Every structure is written in C-alpha cells, then in structure tokens.
N, C-alpha and C positions, 0 to 999 in steps of 0.2 A: 541653297544655290550660291550664296556668298558668305564667306567666313573671313574675317579680318582679325589678325592677332599681332599684338606688339608692334603696331605700325608707327614708325617715326619717319617724318618727311619734312622737307622745307626747301629753301632756296639759298644758294650761295653759302652754304655751311650753317645757316641759321635754321633752327628747328621750329616748324609751325605745328605739326601734329605730334603728340606725345603719347606713345604707348596705346594707341587706339585699338580697341577690340570690339567687334560687332559681328553678329550673325543675322542673316536675312534668309527666311525660309522661302522655298520656291512658291511662286504664285502669290506672294504677299507684297504689300506696299510698306516700305520702311521710310519714314520721314526723318531728316536731320534738320533741326532748327537751331538758329543761333544768330547773333548780331553780325553786322559787317565786320570782317576781319577775324571771325572765330575759327576759320580754317575749313569752311564748308567746301569751297571750290577746290582747295588744295586736296581734300579727301577725294573728291570726284576725279580730279586729274591723276592722282596716284592710282586709283582703281583702273582708269582708262588707259594708263600708260603714257600720259603726257608729262608725267613727273616721275622720276625714278626715286623710290623710297630709300632712306638711309638703312632701314632695317625693318624686319617684320615680314609677315606672310599675308597674301591676298589670294584666296582660293575661290574659284568658281567651278562648281560641280567637281570638287576635290582636285582640281588642277591648279597648282601654285603659279600665279601670273605676276607676282611682284617683280618689278624691274624689267619685264618683257617689253619689247617695242609696241607702240600703240597699234600698229597694223596687225601684229600677231594676236594681240588681245581682242581686237575687233573680230578677227576671224574665229575666235572661240565662242562668239555669241554675246559680246558686250557692246551695246549701242549707247551713244552719247548724244544728248540734246544740250548743247552748251549754253551757258548764260549769255544773254545778248543775241541769241539765235545764230549769228555768224553765217548768214546766207551770203552767196556770192552776188554782188550788186549787178554784174553785167550778164549773168546767166538767167535764162528763163526758168520758170517752174518746171517745165518739161525737161529741160537740160539737167537741172538738179536731180530729178528723179531718175533719168537715164544713167547718169554717172553713178548714183548710189547703187543701182542694180547691176551695173556692168560686171560681167564675168561670173555671175552667180547662176548655178544650174539648178533647175527644179525648185525655185524659191517658194517658200510658204507665203511670204509677203511679196505681192506683185504691185505694179503701178496701178492696175485696176482696183486692187483691194484697198490700197491706201486712199485712192480717190473716192471709193465708196464710203470709206470711213470719214473722210474730210471733203465733202463734195464742193466746198467753196474753192478748193485748189483746182478742181476740174474746170471751173469757170475762168481760171487765171493762168492756164498753161502757157500762154504766149507772153505773159508779163515777166519782166525782169525782176530780180530780187529787190532792187531799189524802188520799184513801183508798187510794192505790196505794203499793206498796212502792218502794224506791229503784230496783230493777231494772225494775219495771213502768213507772215514770216515765221511765227511760232509754229503754226500748223505745218509749214514746209519743213522746218527743222525737225519736227517730229516724224513727218512722213519720210524724210531722208534717212533718219535713224532706223525706222522700221524696215526699210529696204535693205539694210545691212543684215537682216535676219537675226535680231538679237533674242537671247533668252533672258538676259538681264539688261534692263533699260535704266540708264542714269540720266536724271533730269536736274539741271542746275537752275533753280528759280524760274520755272516755266511760266509762272503767272506774273512775273515782274513787268510792270508798266502796262498791263492790259486792262481794258475796261471790264467792269464787273461781268457783263453778259459774255464777253469773249473768254474771260478767265474761267467762268463756269463751264463753257463748252470744252475748254482744254482739260479741265478736271474730269469732265464726263468721259472724254476719250481715254484718259489715263486709267480711270476706274474700269472702263470696259476692257482695256488691255489686260489688266490684272485679273479680271473675272474670267478672261480667256486663258489664263494660266501663266502670263508673263510675270516675272519678278521685277519689281520697280524699287529703285532707290531715288528718292526725291529730296533735294535740299531746298529749304525755304528760310527766309528771314522772318516771315510773319507766321505766327502760330495758327491764326485763323485760316490761312490757306491750307496748311498741312493737316489740320484737324478734320477737314472735310473729306480727306482721301485715305489717310494712312491706317494701317493695321497696328503699327507701333510708331511711337514718337520718341526720338532721342534728342538730347540737348548737347550741343558742342560749344564749349567755352574755352577760349585761349588754347585751342587745339586738343582739348581733353573732353572725352565724353563723360558728362557728369550726371546723366540720367538716361534711362531707356525704359519706357513704360508702354503698356497696352493702350491703344488709342481710345478704346471704350471708356477706360477710367479717366483719361484726360478730358474727353468730351463731357463726362458726368461732372468732373470737378477740375477745371483747368487751372485753378488758382496756384497749386504747387509748381507747375511748369512755368506759369506766368511769373511767379516769384523768382525762379531761377533765371529766367530771361531778363527780368528787371535788374537783378543783382549783377548779371554779366554786363548789362548795358551801362551800369554806373561805374564799373571798374575802370 
C-alpha cells in the first residue's frame, strides 16, 4: 500500500529526513517510534503532502505522490489524523462531519457509520470543538479523517495526552479499522503505545530509520528497541 524510497525532506533548506525507506503492506499497522525531534511528524507531513520532499519517492498503490499537493494526495485515499487533533474550535461536531463528507458520492464511510463506531460523538453533535474533552476531540479528528474515505490512514501520536481508558478506546478503534482492511501508519513517542497495536515497529532517530522489526518479536523482547530509543534520547 505504501512504499517510501530515498526520502529526504526538511524545512528552509535544512534536512530532517535522511534517505528514509519504508514499505507498509495493505491492511497492516506500521508504527514509527522515536524521541521528540526525531522527524516523525516531518515524515507524516511529507506523506500527506503538507511538506514537499527534497527528493525520493512516496508511492501509494503504486502511484507516486511525492511532492503532490495535499488535496490531491487526500483524494487518492490518504487520510490524516494530525498531532494535537486540530479540530475547529467554533464548529460543532455535526459541522465537522458534514464538511469532511461534502462532495463525496456513494461513500463507504458515512456520518452514520462513524457515529456507530464512536457513539460518544453522537451524543455531542451540537457541541463546538472547544467544548469537547481531549478524548472526544481525538475521536472527532479520527471520524473526520475516515469521512475522507482513506485506504491509508496516518496517525500522529493519537494517544498523546489521553487518559488510559480513553487511549485504550482509541487503540481499539484503530485496531478494528486495520482488521477491516485499512492500512495504518502510526507515529508514537512511547513504545508501549505502539507495541499494543502494530504489526511492525520502526525506530526513527535524527531523521534516519535505524530499525524495522516485526512487532511480535518486540513484544516478546522489547529490550533491543528500548536500548535504541534510550541511545537516541541521550544523544
């Protein structure tokens, strides 16, 4: 579903991502873990079209999207749940959902379907974004992304700042989406969040992928990945 090769990207002429290569199979959950500043969000933004790479390829279903505008990438089936949720403070839940679905014909994901998946939002349809809890905002950001009809879903630290029970519910929803065939790329700072969800876990350090391992092996023995993260943290 997603293949990245030789990806270099950054800001203002400075390079953050260095020759990143990654393959994510359809229907799988790929986690990228790393400390703050490792380049995780930069990678997500490059895939989603919010940042134009300096070089390299980003293909989704064999279509090269590197450097394409964000709206064109979204139309190919790439959905984004950004770090910090970024819901509109003055819009109601219902308005967020209507906007996300506008102009889409015969959608697989409908407002009714996302409300069935996240029933708490159905109780908050008339509430504005700034009246929602952190967990409700995260559910809204996820629902909004699903209404764009993605085949590949990008999630940037979706459990950040959430209470344990709420974070568990978010992970449950993400796991259900993958079980239904959606491909997921999730970036996390904390290994323990990623390890509960992913099929594979990669480590990003100073913009370079330094490991990419099956999650089953990491769950059985997390010490090698923890050691890599510890080394990255001390640099």
